[in-house]
N, C-alpha and C positions, 0 to 999 in steps of 0.2 A: 334205858331212856337217855342216859348221859351220852352213850355212844351214838344214838340216833341224832341227838342235838348237835354233836360234834361233826357228824357227817354232813348234816344240813349246812352248817356254817362253812365247812370246807368247800362244798359245792357252790355256795353263794360267792365266796371269795374268788374261786376259780372262774366263775362266770363273769365277775366284775373285771378280772384281769383280761379275759377274752374280749369283753366289750371295749375295754380301754385300748387293747391292741388293735382291734378293729377300727376304732375311732382314729387312732394314730395313722393307720394305713390310709384312711380317707384323706387326712390332712397331707400326708406324704404324696398321695396321688394328685391332690389339688395343687400342691406346690410344684410337682414335676410337670403337670399340665401347663401351669402358668409359665414356667421356664421355657417349655417347648414353644408355646404361643409367642412369647417374647422373642425368642431366637428366630422363629419363622418370620415374624414381622420385620426384625432387623435385616434378615437376609433378603426378603422381598424388597424392602425399601432401598437397601444399598444397591441391589440389582437394578431397580428402576432408576435410581439416581445416576448410576454408571451408564445406563442406556441413554438417558437424557443428555448427559454430558458428551457422550460419543456422538450422538445425533447432532447436537449443537456444533461440535467441532467440525464435523463433515460439512454442515451447512455453511459455516464460515469459510472453510477452505474452498468450497464451491463458489461462493460469492467473490472471493479474491481471484479465483480463476476466471470468473466472468468478466471482471474489470481489467484483467491482465492483458490489455491490448495496446496498440499504438494509438495514442491520441494526437491528432495532427491538425494544426490550423494553418491555412494557406493564405498568402497575400501576394500582391503584384506591385512592383515599384518600377519607376521610369526616371531616367536622368540623362542630361546632356553633358558631355565631357569634352573639353578642348585639351588635346595633348600636344605639347611642344617639346622639342629637344634641339639643342644647338651643338655643333662641333666647330671649334675655333683653331686656326692655324696661324703660323708666322707671328707669334706673340700677340695673338688675338686681333691681328689686322684683318684677316679673312675669317668669315664665319659662314657656316652653311646650316640652315634651319630646316627641320622637318616638322610638320604639324598635321593634325587631322581632327575633324569634328566627329565625335563618337556618340551615337545614340545607344543608350543602355536600357534594355528591358530585362527585368529580373523576376523570376518566380521564387518566392521564399516560403519555406515551411518551418514551423516551430512545432516540435513533437516531444512527447513523453512516452517512453516505452515502459508501460506498467507491468510488463512481464518481468521486469528487473526489480520490482518491489520485493524487499525481503521482510520477513515477519517472524514472530514467535508466538505460539499459542500456549497459554498456561490454562489448561482445563480445570485444574484444581481451584485456582483463584478466578476463573472465568474472565481472563484478561487476554486481549489481542494486542500485541505490541508491534507496531511497524518500526523496523530498525533502519530502513533505508528507502528513500524516494529517489529515483533516477533524476539526474539533471536534464535540463532541456537539451534537445538536439536541434541545431539550426542548420539548415541546408539552403544555400543560395545558388541558383542556376541562372547564369547570365547569358543573354543573347546580345552581342555587340554588332552594330552596323556602322561602317566607316564612311564618312563623307568628306569632301574637300581635302583630299590627301595631297599635301605638297611635300616634295622631297627632291634631293639632288643626288647625283651619282656619288658625291663625296659624303653624303649623309642620308643613306636610304633606310627605310623601315626594315627591321629584322625581326626574327622570332623573339628576341629579348624584349623588343619594344611592345610586341603584342602581349607577351606574358606580363610585362609591367602594367600595361593598360588594363588588362583583366584583373590584376591584383588591386589596382587603384579603384576600379569599378566595384569590386566586391567589398572593399573597405568602406566606400561611400554608401553603398546599400546597407551595410551593417550598421553604420551610424544612423541612417534613416530608420532602421528597424528599432533602434533603442528609443526613438521618440514617437513610435507608432503605437497603435492599440493591439498589434498582432500578438506580442508576448503576453499582454494582459488577458486577451481572449483565450490564448492557449492555456494559461494558468487557471482561468475560470472553468474551462472544460476538464482540466485535471481535478479540480476541487469537486466538480459535479460527479465525476466517476468515483472518487474516494468517499464521497458522501453516502454512496450506496452501502459501503461497508459500515459507516457510522450508524446509519439508520438500522441496519440489521443487528448490529451488536447492542444498540440501545433497546431494541424491541425484545431481545432475548435476555436482557438483564446483565449483559457482559460490559466490560470496560474496554474502550479503545484508547491506546496510548501511542505517542510517538516518542521513542526512547523512554524517558521517565515522566513525560508530561501527559496528563489525561486530557483527551479531546472530548468535549461535551457538545459542541455544535459547529456549524460551518465556519463561524467567525474564528473559533479556536483552531479549526483545521487550517484555515488560511494563514493565521498568525504563526502557528507552531510548525507547520510542515513546509512553508514556503519562504520563511524569512530567517 
């Protein structure tokens, strides 16, 4: 009788141990499953984030490429110039003058070559930094017409005179350009093109910077990039 009771107790204890081990396996299995699910989630999330950042970067680079063109504003100027030159001989007793009335027509272009824009893309911080904006390129093409040319054999017009007149004409047109709206219009066109980049970066949650200054709107773009 005693042996039978002892055997029954041993069986009960053994069964309890088996049940305990079985329960432990369940928890180990649950724990491992949770770890696997977590790692899978992290892997998929990181992959999606990386894909999104890569897509955003390509989109920004494409937009910069789209605006990377020559922005040109054209204007026309006209001016009348009277050119005079004297040569004196015999201690200024004799003088010989040459002069001409010159009509100047000039076509002027003010341009920005946006293909020369340099930039840095920081995908991790979602920041586009413009590091250089090209300076304006001004071209002046003059057409000179000469009237009322007066000269003498001792003071004739030469190639040097025509070169000097052309240089004076371009200098005068350049001064007129500074007081015209042509440069302002060219700058406005530049701002309009660069605003496309600003709009894109803002819509994507990226920051646009010029060097270390954050650009938030067109006013900042004008102030930071052009002054």
